[in-house]
mmCIF entry with sequence, helices, sheets and N, C-alpha, C, O atoms, coordinates in Angstrom:
data_MODEL
# 
_entry.id   MODEL 
# 
_entity.id                         1 
_entity.type                       polymer 
_entity.pdbx_number_of_molecules   1 
# 
_entity_poly.entity_id                      1 
_entity_poly.type                           'polypeptide(L)' 
_entity_poly.nstd_linkage                   no 
_entity_poly.nstd_monomer                   no 
_entity_poly.pdbx_seq_one_letter_code       MAKLEKRADMYVSTLRRFIKAMGGELEIVARFPDRDVRIRTFRDLGKRPPA 
_entity_poly.pdbx_seq_one_letter_code_can   MAKLEKRADMYVSTLRRFIKAMGGELEIVARFPDRDVRIRTFRDLGKRPPA 
_entity_poly.pdbx_strand_id                 A 
# 
loop_
_entity_poly_seq.entity_id 
_entity_poly_seq.num 
_entity_poly_seq.mon_id 
_entity_poly_seq.hetero 
1 1  MET n 
1 2  ALA n 
1 3  LYS n 
1 4  LEU n 
1 5  GLU n 
1 6  LYS n 
1 7  ARG n 
1 8  ALA n 
1 9  ASP n 
1 10 MET n 
1 11 TYR n 
1 12 VAL n 
1 13 SER n 
1 14 THR n 
1 15 LEU n 
1 16 ARG n 
1 17 ARG n 
1 18 PHE n 
1 19 ILE n 
1 20 LYS n 
1 21 ALA n 
1 22 MET n 
1 23 GLY n 
1 24 GLY n 
1 25 GLU n 
1 26 LEU n 
1 27 GLU n 
1 28 ILE n 
1 29 VAL n 
1 30 ALA n 
1 31 ARG n 
1 32 PHE n 
1 33 PRO n 
1 34 ASP n 
1 35 ARG n 
1 36 ASP n 
1 37 VAL n 
1 38 ARG n 
1 39 ILE n 
1 40 ARG n 
1 41 THR n 
1 42 PHE n 
1 43 ARG n 
1 44 ASP n 
1 45 LEU n 
1 46 GLY n 
1 47 LYS n 
1 48 ARG n 
1 49 PRO n 
1 50 PRO n 
1 51 ALA n 
# 
_struct_asym.id          A 
_struct_asym.entity_id   1 
# 
loop_
_struct_conf.conf_type_id 
_struct_conf.id 
_struct_conf.pdbx_PDB_helix_id 
_struct_conf.beg_label_comp_id 
_struct_conf.beg_label_asym_id 
_struct_conf.beg_label_seq_id 
_struct_conf.pdbx_beg_PDB_ins_code 
_struct_conf.end_label_comp_id 
_struct_conf.end_label_asym_id 
_struct_conf.end_label_seq_id 
_struct_conf.pdbx_end_PDB_ins_code 
_struct_conf.beg_auth_comp_id 
_struct_conf.beg_auth_asym_id 
_struct_conf.beg_auth_seq_id 
_struct_conf.end_auth_comp_id 
_struct_conf.end_auth_asym_id 
_struct_conf.end_auth_seq_id 
_struct_conf.pdbx_PDB_helix_class 
_struct_conf.details 
_struct_conf.pdbx_PDB_helix_length 
HELX_P HELX_P1 AA1 LYS A 3  ? ALA A 21 ? LYS A 3  ALA A 21 1 ? 19 
HELX_P HELX_P2 AA2 PHE A 42 ? GLY A 46 ? PHE A 42 GLY A 46 5 ? 5  
# 
_struct_conf_type.id          HELX_P 
_struct_conf_type.criteria    ? 
_struct_conf_type.reference   ? 
# 
_struct_sheet.id               AA1 
_struct_sheet.type             ? 
_struct_sheet.number_strands   2 
_struct_sheet.details          ? 
# 
_struct_sheet_order.sheet_id     AA1 
_struct_sheet_order.range_id_1   1 
_struct_sheet_order.range_id_2   2 
_struct_sheet_order.offset       ? 
_struct_sheet_order.sense        anti-parallel 
# 
loop_
_struct_sheet_range.sheet_id 
_struct_sheet_range.id 
_struct_sheet_range.beg_label_comp_id 
_struct_sheet_range.beg_label_asym_id 
_struct_sheet_range.beg_label_seq_id 
_struct_sheet_range.pdbx_beg_PDB_ins_code 
_struct_sheet_range.end_label_comp_id 
_struct_sheet_range.end_label_asym_id 
_struct_sheet_range.end_label_seq_id 
_struct_sheet_range.pdbx_end_PDB_ins_code 
_struct_sheet_range.beg_auth_comp_id 
_struct_sheet_range.beg_auth_asym_id 
_struct_sheet_range.beg_auth_seq_id 
_struct_sheet_range.end_auth_comp_id 
_struct_sheet_range.end_auth_asym_id 
_struct_sheet_range.end_auth_seq_id 
AA1 1 ILE A 28 ? ARG A 31 ? ILE A 28 ARG A 31 
AA1 2 ASP A 36 ? ILE A 39 ? ASP A 36 ILE A 39 
# 
loop_
_atom_site.group_PDB 
_atom_site.id 
_atom_site.type_symbol 
_atom_site.label_atom_id 
_atom_site.label_alt_id 
_atom_site.label_comp_id 
_atom_site.label_asym_id 
_atom_site.label_entity_id 
_atom_site.label_seq_id 
_atom_site.pdbx_PDB_ins_code 
_atom_site.Cartn_x 
_atom_site.Cartn_y 
_atom_site.Cartn_z 
_atom_site.occupancy 
_atom_site.B_iso_or_equiv 
_atom_site.pdbx_formal_charge 
_atom_site.auth_seq_id 
_atom_site.auth_comp_id 
_atom_site.auth_asym_id 
_atom_site.auth_atom_id 
_atom_site.pdbx_PDB_model_num 
ATOM 1   N N  . MET A 1 1  ? 42.650 4.462  193.388 1.00 0.00 ? 1  MET A N  1 
ATOM 2   C CA . MET A 1 1  ? 43.056 5.674  192.730 1.00 0.00 ? 1  MET A CA 1 
ATOM 3   C C  . MET A 1 1  ? 41.916 6.217  191.883 1.00 0.00 ? 1  MET A C  1 
ATOM 4   O O  . MET A 1 1  ? 41.230 5.450  191.208 1.00 0.00 ? 1  MET A O  1 
ATOM 5   N N  . ALA A 1 2  ? 41.712 7.476  191.908 1.00 0.00 ? 2  ALA A N  1 
ATOM 6   C CA . ALA A 1 2  ? 40.626 8.104  191.212 1.00 0.00 ? 2  ALA A CA 1 
ATOM 7   C C  . ALA A 1 2  ? 40.902 8.029  189.702 1.00 0.00 ? 2  ALA A C  1 
ATOM 8   O O  . ALA A 1 2  ? 42.054 8.005  189.269 1.00 0.00 ? 2  ALA A O  1 
ATOM 9   N N  . LYS A 1 3  ? 39.863 7.993  188.947 1.00 0.00 ? 3  LYS A N  1 
ATOM 10  C CA . LYS A 1 3  ? 40.022 7.961  187.421 1.00 0.00 ? 3  LYS A CA 1 
ATOM 11  C C  . LYS A 1 3  ? 40.791 9.176  186.943 1.00 0.00 ? 3  LYS A C  1 
ATOM 12  O O  . LYS A 1 3  ? 41.669 9.074  186.085 1.00 0.00 ? 3  LYS A O  1 
ATOM 13  N N  . LEU A 1 4  ? 40.453 10.327 187.505 1.00 0.00 ? 4  LEU A N  1 
ATOM 14  C CA . LEU A 1 4  ? 41.153 11.551 187.101 1.00 0.00 ? 4  LEU A CA 1 
ATOM 15  C C  . LEU A 1 4  ? 42.641 11.461 187.278 1.00 0.00 ? 4  LEU A C  1 
ATOM 16  O O  . LEU A 1 4  ? 43.383 11.900 186.399 1.00 0.00 ? 4  LEU A O  1 
ATOM 17  N N  . GLU A 1 5  ? 43.110 10.915 188.365 1.00 0.00 ? 5  GLU A N  1 
ATOM 18  C CA . GLU A 1 5  ? 44.522 10.769 188.637 1.00 0.00 ? 5  GLU A CA 1 
ATOM 19  C C  . GLU A 1 5  ? 45.164 9.847  187.591 1.00 0.00 ? 5  GLU A C  1 
ATOM 20  O O  . GLU A 1 5  ? 46.227 10.139 187.043 1.00 0.00 ? 5  GLU A O  1 
ATOM 21  N N  . LYS A 1 6  ? 44.502 8.758  187.344 1.00 0.00 ? 6  LYS A N  1 
ATOM 22  C CA . LYS A 1 6  ? 45.014 7.798  186.299 1.00 0.00 ? 6  LYS A CA 1 
ATOM 23  C C  . LYS A 1 6  ? 45.059 8.471  184.957 1.00 0.00 ? 6  LYS A C  1 
ATOM 24  O O  . LYS A 1 6  ? 46.029 8.297  184.218 1.00 0.00 ? 6  LYS A O  1 
ATOM 25  N N  . ARG A 1 7  ? 44.047 9.234  184.613 1.00 0.00 ? 7  ARG A N  1 
ATOM 26  C CA . ARG A 1 7  ? 43.997 9.907  183.264 1.00 0.00 ? 7  ARG A CA 1 
ATOM 27  C C  . ARG A 1 7  ? 45.089 10.967 183.181 1.00 0.00 ? 7  ARG A C  1 
ATOM 28  O O  . ARG A 1 7  ? 45.798 11.069 182.180 1.00 0.00 ? 7  ARG A O  1 
ATOM 29  N N  . ALA A 1 8  ? 45.213 11.740 184.229 1.00 0.00 ? 8  ALA A N  1 
ATOM 30  C CA . ALA A 1 8  ? 46.233 12.803 184.252 1.00 0.00 ? 8  ALA A CA 1 
ATOM 31  C C  . ALA A 1 8  ? 47.627 12.246 184.076 1.00 0.00 ? 8  ALA A C  1 
ATOM 32  O O  . ALA A 1 8  ? 48.455 12.810 183.361 1.00 0.00 ? 8  ALA A O  1 
ATOM 33  N N  . ASP A 1 9  ? 47.877 11.114 184.749 1.00 0.00 ? 9  ASP A N  1 
ATOM 34  C CA . ASP A 1 9  ? 49.194 10.469 184.640 1.00 0.00 ? 9  ASP A CA 1 
ATOM 35  C C  . ASP A 1 9  ? 49.374 9.895  183.234 1.00 0.00 ? 9  ASP A C  1 
ATOM 36  O O  . ASP A 1 9  ? 50.481 9.921  182.696 1.00 0.00 ? 9  ASP A O  1 
ATOM 37  N N  . MET A 1 10 ? 48.340 9.397  182.655 1.00 0.00 ? 10 MET A N  1 
ATOM 38  C CA . MET A 1 10 ? 48.459 8.896  181.326 1.00 0.00 ? 10 MET A CA 1 
ATOM 39  C C  . MET A 1 10 ? 48.866 10.007 180.350 1.00 0.00 ? 10 MET A C  1 
ATOM 40  O O  . MET A 1 10 ? 49.645 9.737  179.436 1.00 0.00 ? 10 MET A O  1 
ATOM 41  N N  . TYR A 1 11 ? 48.375 11.239 180.502 1.00 0.00 ? 11 TYR A N  1 
ATOM 42  C CA . TYR A 1 11 ? 48.785 12.312 179.655 1.00 0.00 ? 11 TYR A CA 1 
ATOM 43  C C  . TYR A 1 11 ? 50.198 12.647 179.797 1.00 0.00 ? 11 TYR A C  1 
ATOM 44  O O  . TYR A 1 11 ? 50.882 12.896 178.804 1.00 0.00 ? 11 TYR A O  1 
ATOM 45  N N  . VAL A 1 12 ? 50.701 12.668 181.061 1.00 0.00 ? 12 VAL A N  1 
ATOM 46  C CA . VAL A 1 12 ? 52.149 12.950 181.340 1.00 0.00 ? 12 VAL A CA 1 
ATOM 47  C C  . VAL A 1 12 ? 52.988 11.803 180.765 1.00 0.00 ? 12 VAL A C  1 
ATOM 48  O O  . VAL A 1 12 ? 54.034 12.050 180.163 1.00 0.00 ? 12 VAL A O  1 
ATOM 49  N N  . SER A 1 13 ? 52.559 10.597 180.936 1.00 0.00 ? 13 SER A N  1 
ATOM 50  C CA . SER A 1 13 ? 53.313 9.425  180.383 1.00 0.00 ? 13 SER A CA 1 
ATOM 51  C C  . SER A 1 13 ? 53.358 9.533  178.838 1.00 0.00 ? 13 SER A C  1 
ATOM 52  O O  . SER A 1 13 ? 54.399 9.261  178.241 1.00 0.00 ? 13 SER A O  1 
ATOM 53  N N  . THR A 1 14 ? 52.281 9.913  178.212 1.00 0.00 ? 14 THR A N  1 
ATOM 54  C CA . THR A 1 14 ? 52.293 10.100 176.722 1.00 0.00 ? 14 THR A CA 1 
ATOM 55  C C  . THR A 1 14 ? 53.206 11.183 176.355 1.00 0.00 ? 14 THR A C  1 
ATOM 56  O O  . THR A 1 14 ? 53.969 11.028 175.401 1.00 0.00 ? 14 THR A O  1 
ATOM 57  N N  . LEU A 1 15 ? 53.191 12.278 177.039 1.00 0.00 ? 15 LEU A N  1 
ATOM 58  C CA . LEU A 1 15 ? 54.119 13.419 176.695 1.00 0.00 ? 15 LEU A CA 1 
ATOM 59  C C  . LEU A 1 15 ? 55.571 12.944 176.934 1.00 0.00 ? 15 LEU A C  1 
ATOM 60  O O  . LEU A 1 15 ? 56.444 13.248 176.121 1.00 0.00 ? 15 LEU A O  1 
ATOM 61  N N  . ARG A 1 16 ? 55.845 12.220 178.010 1.00 0.00 ? 16 ARG A N  1 
ATOM 62  C CA . ARG A 1 16 ? 57.183 11.732 178.252 1.00 0.00 ? 16 ARG A CA 1 
ATOM 63  C C  . ARG A 1 16 ? 57.631 10.791 177.098 1.00 0.00 ? 16 ARG A C  1 
ATOM 64  O O  . ARG A 1 16 ? 58.784 10.842 176.671 1.00 0.00 ? 16 ARG A O  1 
ATOM 65  N N  . ARG A 1 17 ? 56.727 9.951  176.612 1.00 0.00 ? 17 ARG A N  1 
ATOM 66  C CA . ARG A 1 17 ? 57.187 9.075  175.462 1.00 0.00 ? 17 ARG A CA 1 
ATOM 67  C C  . ARG A 1 17 ? 57.480 9.857  174.203 1.00 0.00 ? 17 ARG A C  1 
ATOM 68  O O  . ARG A 1 17 ? 58.430 9.547  173.484 1.00 0.00 ? 17 ARG A O  1 
ATOM 69  N N  . PHE A 1 18 ? 56.649 10.902 173.918 1.00 0.00 ? 18 PHE A N  1 
ATOM 70  C CA . PHE A 1 18 ? 56.932 11.760 172.690 1.00 0.00 ? 18 PHE A CA 1 
ATOM 71  C C  . PHE A 1 18 ? 58.245 12.428 172.853 1.00 0.00 ? 18 PHE A C  1 
ATOM 72  O O  . PHE A 1 18 ? 59.050 12.449 171.922 1.00 0.00 ? 18 PHE A O  1 
ATOM 73  N N  . ILE A 1 19 ? 58.495 12.983 174.023 1.00 0.00 ? 19 ILE A N  1 
ATOM 74  C CA . ILE A 1 19 ? 59.778 13.725 174.207 1.00 0.00 ? 19 ILE A CA 1 
ATOM 75  C C  . ILE A 1 19 ? 60.940 12.746 174.152 1.00 0.00 ? 19 ILE A C  1 
ATOM 76  O O  . ILE A 1 19 ? 61.982 13.074 173.584 1.00 0.00 ? 19 ILE A O  1 
ATOM 77  N N  . LYS A 1 20 ? 60.798 11.571 174.715 1.00 0.00 ? 20 LYS A N  1 
ATOM 78  C CA . LYS A 1 20 ? 61.888 10.576 174.673 1.00 0.00 ? 20 LYS A CA 1 
ATOM 79  C C  . LYS A 1 20 ? 62.140 10.184 173.196 1.00 0.00 ? 20 LYS A C  1 
ATOM 80  O O  . LYS A 1 20 ? 63.293 10.055 172.786 1.00 0.00 ? 20 LYS A O  1 
ATOM 81  N N  . ALA A 1 21 ? 61.098 9.999  172.422 1.00 0.00 ? 21 ALA A N  1 
ATOM 82  C CA . ALA A 1 21 ? 61.204 9.625  170.970 1.00 0.00 ? 21 ALA A CA 1 
ATOM 83  C C  . ALA A 1 21 ? 61.957 10.669 170.237 1.00 0.00 ? 21 ALA A C  1 
ATOM 84  O O  . ALA A 1 21 ? 62.602 10.337 169.243 1.00 0.00 ? 21 ALA A O  1 
ATOM 85  N N  . MET A 1 22 ? 61.933 11.933 170.646 1.00 0.00 ? 22 MET A N  1 
ATOM 86  C CA . MET A 1 22 ? 62.665 13.109 170.028 1.00 0.00 ? 22 MET A CA 1 
ATOM 87  C C  . MET A 1 22 ? 64.057 13.215 170.599 1.00 0.00 ? 22 MET A C  1 
ATOM 88  O O  . MET A 1 22 ? 64.797 14.112 170.196 1.00 0.00 ? 22 MET A O  1 
ATOM 89  N N  . GLY A 1 23 ? 64.459 12.354 171.513 1.00 0.00 ? 23 GLY A N  1 
ATOM 90  C CA . GLY A 1 23 ? 65.755 12.362 172.079 1.00 0.00 ? 23 GLY A CA 1 
ATOM 91  C C  . GLY A 1 23 ? 65.931 13.200 173.384 1.00 0.00 ? 23 GLY A C  1 
ATOM 92  O O  . GLY A 1 23 ? 67.048 13.457 173.832 1.00 0.00 ? 23 GLY A O  1 
ATOM 93  N N  . GLY A 1 24 ? 64.812 13.597 173.949 1.00 0.00 ? 24 GLY A N  1 
ATOM 94  C CA . GLY A 1 24 ? 64.766 14.405 175.168 1.00 0.00 ? 24 GLY A CA 1 
ATOM 95  C C  . GLY A 1 24 ? 64.334 13.625 176.377 1.00 0.00 ? 24 GLY A C  1 
ATOM 96  O O  . GLY A 1 24 ? 64.111 12.416 176.305 1.00 0.00 ? 24 GLY A O  1 
ATOM 97  N N  . GLU A 1 25 ? 64.214 14.316 177.491 1.00 0.00 ? 25 GLU A N  1 
ATOM 98  C CA . GLU A 1 25 ? 63.763 13.777 178.758 1.00 0.00 ? 25 GLU A CA 1 
ATOM 99  C C  . GLU A 1 25 ? 62.864 14.754 179.409 1.00 0.00 ? 25 GLU A C  1 
ATOM 100 O O  . GLU A 1 25 ? 63.233 15.922 179.539 1.00 0.00 ? 25 GLU A O  1 
ATOM 101 N N  . LEU A 1 26 ? 61.663 14.338 179.843 1.00 0.00 ? 26 LEU A N  1 
ATOM 102 C CA . LEU A 1 26 ? 60.692 15.135 180.549 1.00 0.00 ? 26 LEU A CA 1 
ATOM 103 C C  . LEU A 1 26 ? 60.938 15.048 182.085 1.00 0.00 ? 26 LEU A C  1 
ATOM 104 O O  . LEU A 1 26 ? 60.936 13.956 182.654 1.00 0.00 ? 26 LEU A O  1 
ATOM 105 N N  . GLU A 1 27 ? 61.147 16.193 182.728 1.00 0.00 ? 27 GLU A N  1 
ATOM 106 C CA . GLU A 1 27 ? 61.243 16.201 184.172 1.00 0.00 ? 27 GLU A CA 1 
ATOM 107 C C  . GLU A 1 27 ? 60.182 17.124 184.714 1.00 0.00 ? 27 GLU A C  1 
ATOM 108 O O  . GLU A 1 27 ? 60.000 18.224 184.193 1.00 0.00 ? 27 GLU A O  1 
ATOM 109 N N  . ILE A 1 28 ? 59.465 16.700 185.762 1.00 0.00 ? 28 ILE A N  1 
ATOM 110 C CA . ILE A 1 28 ? 58.565 17.535 186.534 1.00 0.00 ? 28 ILE A CA 1 
ATOM 111 C C  . ILE A 1 28 ? 59.122 17.654 187.921 1.00 0.00 ? 28 ILE A C  1 
ATOM 112 O O  . ILE A 1 28 ? 59.280 16.646 188.610 1.00 0.00 ? 28 ILE A O  1 
ATOM 113 N N  . VAL A 1 29 ? 59.427 18.864 188.357 1.00 0.00 ? 29 VAL A N  1 
ATOM 114 C CA . VAL A 1 29 ? 59.996 19.095 189.604 1.00 0.00 ? 29 VAL A CA 1 
ATOM 115 C C  . VAL A 1 29 ? 59.185 20.084 190.446 1.00 0.00 ? 29 VAL A C  1 
ATOM 116 O O  . VAL A 1 29 ? 58.918 21.209 190.025 1.00 0.00 ? 29 VAL A O  1 
ATOM 117 N N  . ALA A 1 30 ? 58.794 19.627 191.666 1.00 0.00 ? 30 ALA A N  1 
ATOM 118 C CA . ALA A 1 30 ? 58.130 20.536 192.545 1.00 0.00 ? 30 ALA A CA 1 
ATOM 119 C C  . ALA A 1 30 ? 59.206 21.161 193.466 1.00 0.00 ? 30 ALA A C  1 
ATOM 120 O O  . ALA A 1 30 ? 59.970 20.444 194.111 1.00 0.00 ? 30 ALA A O  1 
ATOM 121 N N  . ARG A 1 31 ? 59.249 22.461 193.512 1.00 0.00 ? 31 ARG A N  1 
ATOM 122 C CA . ARG A 1 31 ? 60.298 23.182 194.272 1.00 0.00 ? 31 ARG A CA 1 
ATOM 123 C C  . ARG A 1 31 ? 59.709 23.764 195.521 1.00 0.00 ? 31 ARG A C  1 
ATOM 124 O O  . ARG A 1 31 ? 58.766 24.554 195.479 1.00 0.00 ? 31 ARG A O  1 
ATOM 125 N N  . PHE A 1 32 ? 60.311 23.340 196.705 1.00 0.00 ? 32 PHE A N  1 
ATOM 126 C CA . PHE A 1 32 ? 59.941 23.775 197.918 1.00 0.00 ? 32 PHE A CA 1 
ATOM 127 C C  . PHE A 1 32 ? 61.114 24.566 198.575 1.00 0.00 ? 32 PHE A C  1 
ATOM 128 O O  . PHE A 1 32 ? 62.256 24.418 198.140 1.00 0.00 ? 32 PHE A O  1 
ATOM 129 N N  . PRO A 1 33 ? 60.854 25.386 199.594 1.00 0.00 ? 33 PRO A N  1 
ATOM 130 C CA . PRO A 1 33 ? 61.991 26.124 200.212 1.00 0.00 ? 33 PRO A CA 1 
ATOM 131 C C  . PRO A 1 33 ? 63.146 25.292 200.686 1.00 0.00 ? 33 PRO A C  1 
ATOM 132 O O  . PRO A 1 33 ? 64.294 25.734 200.641 1.00 0.00 ? 33 PRO A O  1 
ATOM 133 N N  . ASP A 1 34 ? 62.849 24.041 201.158 1.00 0.00 ? 34 ASP A N  1 
ATOM 134 C CA . ASP A 1 34 ? 63.894 23.254 201.769 1.00 0.00 ? 34 ASP A CA 1 
ATOM 135 C C  . ASP A 1 34 ? 64.396 22.072 200.841 1.00 0.00 ? 34 ASP A C  1 
ATOM 136 O O  . ASP A 1 34 ? 65.385 21.397 201.129 1.00 0.00 ? 34 ASP A O  1 
ATOM 137 N N  . ARG A 1 35 ? 63.651 21.884 199.732 1.00 0.00 ? 35 ARG A N  1 
ATOM 138 C CA . ARG A 1 35 ? 64.141 20.783 198.823 1.00 0.00 ? 35 ARG A CA 1 
ATOM 139 C C  . ARG A 1 35 ? 63.369 20.818 197.535 1.00 0.00 ? 35 ARG A C  1 
ATOM 140 O O  . ARG A 1 35 ? 62.335 21.481 197.457 1.00 0.00 ? 35 ARG A O  1 
ATOM 141 N N  . ASP A 1 36 ? 63.847 20.113 196.503 1.00 0.00 ? 36 ASP A N  1 
ATOM 142 C CA . ASP A 1 36 ? 63.119 19.881 195.318 1.00 0.00 ? 36 ASP A CA 1 
ATOM 143 C C  . ASP A 1 36 ? 62.737 18.402 195.251 1.00 0.00 ? 36 ASP A C  1 
ATOM 144 O O  . ASP A 1 36 ? 63.436 17.516 195.743 1.00 0.00 ? 36 ASP A O  1 
ATOM 145 N N  . VAL A 1 37 ? 61.589 18.193 194.615 1.00 0.00 ? 37 VAL A N  1 
ATOM 146 C CA . VAL A 1 37 ? 61.051 16.772 194.555 1.00 0.00 ? 37 VAL A CA 1 
ATOM 147 C C  . VAL A 1 37 ? 60.823 16.515 193.070 1.00 0.00 ? 37 VAL A C  1 
ATOM 148 O O  . VAL A 1 37 ? 60.030 17.226 192.453 1.00 0.00 ? 37 VAL A O  1 
ATOM 149 N N  . ARG A 1 38 ? 61.490 15.521 192.469 1.00 0.00 ? 38 ARG A N  1 
ATOM 150 C CA . ARG A 1 38 ? 61.288 15.178 191.123 1.00 0.00 ? 38 ARG A CA 1 
ATOM 151 C C  . ARG A 1 38 ? 60.113 14.140 191.054 1.00 0.00 ? 38 ARG A C  1 
ATOM 152 O O  . ARG A 1 38 ? 60.139 13.101 191.713 1.00 0.00 ? 38 ARG A O  1 
ATOM 153 N N  . ILE A 1 39 ? 59.158 14.458 190.278 1.00 0.00 ? 39 ILE A N  1 
ATOM 154 C CA . ILE A 1 39 ? 57.924 13.649 190.166 1.00 0.00 ? 39 ILE A CA 1 
ATOM 155 C C  . ILE A 1 39 ? 57.976 12.835 188.943 1.00 0.00 ? 39 ILE A C  1 
ATOM 156 O O  . ILE A 1 39 ? 58.038 13.379 187.841 1.00 0.00 ? 39 ILE A O  1 
ATOM 157 N N  . ARG A 1 40 ? 57.952 11.538 189.087 1.00 0.00 ? 40 ARG A N  1 
ATOM 158 C CA . ARG A 1 40 ? 57.929 10.586 187.926 1.00 0.00 ? 40 ARG A CA 1 
ATOM 159 C C  . ARG A 1 40 ? 56.442 10.276 187.607 1.00 0.00 ? 40 ARG A C  1 
ATOM 160 O O  . ARG A 1 40 ? 56.067 10.298 186.435 1.00 0.00 ? 40 ARG A O  1 
ATOM 161 N N  . THR A 1 41 ? 55.597 9.992  188.607 1.00 0.00 ? 41 THR A N  1 
ATOM 162 C CA . THR A 1 41 ? 54.267 9.800  188.446 1.00 0.00 ? 41 THR A CA 1 
ATOM 163 C C  . THR A 1 41 ? 53.520 10.563 189.553 1.00 0.00 ? 41 THR A C  1 
ATOM 164 O O  . THR A 1 41 ? 54.138 10.936 190.549 1.00 0.00 ? 41 THR A O  1 
ATOM 165 N N  . PHE A 1 42 ? 52.231 10.800 189.407 1.00 0.00 ? 42 PHE A N  1 
ATOM 166 C CA . PHE A 1 42 ? 51.529 11.525 190.402 1.00 0.00 ? 42 PHE A CA 1 
ATOM 167 C C  . PHE A 1 42 ? 51.376 10.757 191.657 1.00 0.00 ? 42 PHE A C  1 
ATOM 168 O O  . PHE A 1 42 ? 51.102 11.325 192.714 1.00 0.00 ? 42 PHE A O  1 
ATOM 169 N N  . ARG A 1 43 ? 51.552 9.432  191.564 1.00 0.00 ? 43 ARG A N  1 
ATOM 170 C CA . ARG A 1 43 ? 51.507 8.647  192.758 1.00 0.00 ? 43 ARG A CA 1 
ATOM 171 C C  . ARG A 1 43 ? 52.694 8.924  193.728 1.00 0.00 ? 43 ARG A C  1 
ATOM 172 O O  . ARG A 1 43 ? 52.631 8.661  194.929 1.00 0.00 ? 43 ARG A O  1 
ATOM 173 N N  . ASP A 1 44 ? 53.749 9.459  193.136 1.00 0.00 ? 44 ASP A N  1 
ATOM 174 C CA . ASP A 1 44 ? 54.960 9.870  193.910 1.00 0.00 ? 44 ASP A CA 1 
ATOM 175 C C  . ASP A 1 44 ? 54.747 11.063 194.805 1.00 0.00 ? 44 ASP A C  1 
ATOM 176 O O  . ASP A 1 44 ? 55.564 11.324 195.689 1.00 0.00 ? 44 ASP A O  1 
ATOM 177 N N  . LEU A 1 45 ? 53.668 11.798 194.601 1.00 0.00 ? 45 LEU A N  1 
ATOM 178 C CA . LEU A 1 45 ? 53.451 13.007 195.392 1.00 0.00 ? 45 LEU A CA 1 
ATOM 179 C C  . LEU A 1 45 ? 53.323 12.737 196.869 1.00 0.00 ? 45 LEU A C  1 
ATOM 180 O O  . LEU A 1 45 ? 53.675 13.588 197.686 1.00 0.00 ? 45 LEU A O  1 
ATOM 181 N N  . GLY A 1 46 ? 52.837 11.592 197.222 1.00 0.00 ? 46 GLY A N  1 
ATOM 182 C CA . GLY A 1 46 ? 52.629 11.273 198.670 1.00 0.00 ? 46 GLY A CA 1 
ATOM 183 C C  . GLY A 1 46 ? 53.882 10.652 199.301 1.00 0.00 ? 46 GLY A C  1 
ATOM 184 O O  . GLY A 1 46 ? 53.919 10.441 200.514 1.00 0.00 ? 46 GLY A O  1 
ATOM 185 N N  . LYS A 1 47 ? 54.870 10.368 198.522 1.00 0.00 ? 47 LYS A N  1 
ATOM 186 C CA . LYS A 1 47 ? 56.077 9.661  198.990 1.00 0.00 ? 47 LYS A CA 1 
ATOM 187 C C  . LYS A 1 47 ? 57.195 10.761 199.444 1.00 0.00 ? 47 LYS A C  1 
ATOM 188 O O  . LYS A 1 47 ? 57.316 11.816 198.821 1.00 0.00 ? 47 LYS A O  1 
ATOM 189 N N  . ARG A 1 48 ? 57.915 10.473 200.451 1.00 0.00 ? 48 ARG A N  1 
ATOM 190 C CA . ARG A 1 48 ? 58.990 11.333 200.876 1.00 0.00 ? 48 ARG A CA 1 
ATOM 191 C C  . ARG A 1 48 ? 60.301 10.690 200.431 1.00 0.00 ? 48 ARG A C  1 
ATOM 192 O O  . ARG A 1 48 ? 60.436 9.471  200.541 1.00 0.00 ? 48 ARG A O  1 
ATOM 193 N N  . PRO A 1 49 ? 61.253 11.439 199.944 1.00 0.00 ? 49 PRO A N  1 
ATOM 194 C CA . PRO A 1 49 ? 62.492 10.824 199.561 1.00 0.00 ? 49 PRO A CA 1 
ATOM 195 C C  . PRO A 1 49 ? 63.246 10.325 200.763 1.00 0.00 ? 49 PRO A C  1 
ATOM 196 O O  . PRO A 1 49 ? 63.016 10.824 201.865 1.00 0.00 ? 49 PRO A O  1 
ATOM 197 N N  . PRO A 1 50 ? 64.152 9.349  200.610 1.00 0.00 ? 50 PRO A N  1 
ATOM 198 C CA . PRO A 1 50 ? 64.887 8.857  201.761 1.00 0.00 ? 50 PRO A CA 1 
ATOM 199 C C  . PRO A 1 50 ? 65.795 9.946  202.331 1.00 0.00 ? 50 PRO A C  1 
ATOM 200 O O  . PRO A 1 50 ? 66.308 10.788 201.594 1.00 0.00 ? 50 PRO A O  1 
ATOM 201 N N  . ALA A 1 51 ? 65.982 9.921  203.619 1.00 0.00 ? 51 ALA A N  1 
ATOM 202 C CA . ALA A 1 51 ? 66.737 10.930 204.314 1.00 0.00 ? 51 ALA A CA 1 
ATOM 203 C C  . ALA A 1 51 ? 68.253 10.756 204.076 1.00 0.00 ? 51 ALA A C  1 
ATOM 204 O O  . ALA A 1 51 ? 69.052 11.534 204.597 1.00 0.00 ? 51 ALA A O  1 
# 
C-alpha cells in the first residue's frame, strides 16, 4: 500500500475518533446510479459488497 493511502486513511481515522468522542458517527458514502457504497477505510474501495 502506498504511503499516501496510509496517510489519508490515518486522517479519516483521526476525524472518525474525534467525531465519536463528541457522540457522533462519521460515514463516507460513495453514491453510484445503481447503489451506494459505505466506505470504512480506503482499502474498502476495491471490494464489492456481497450480492
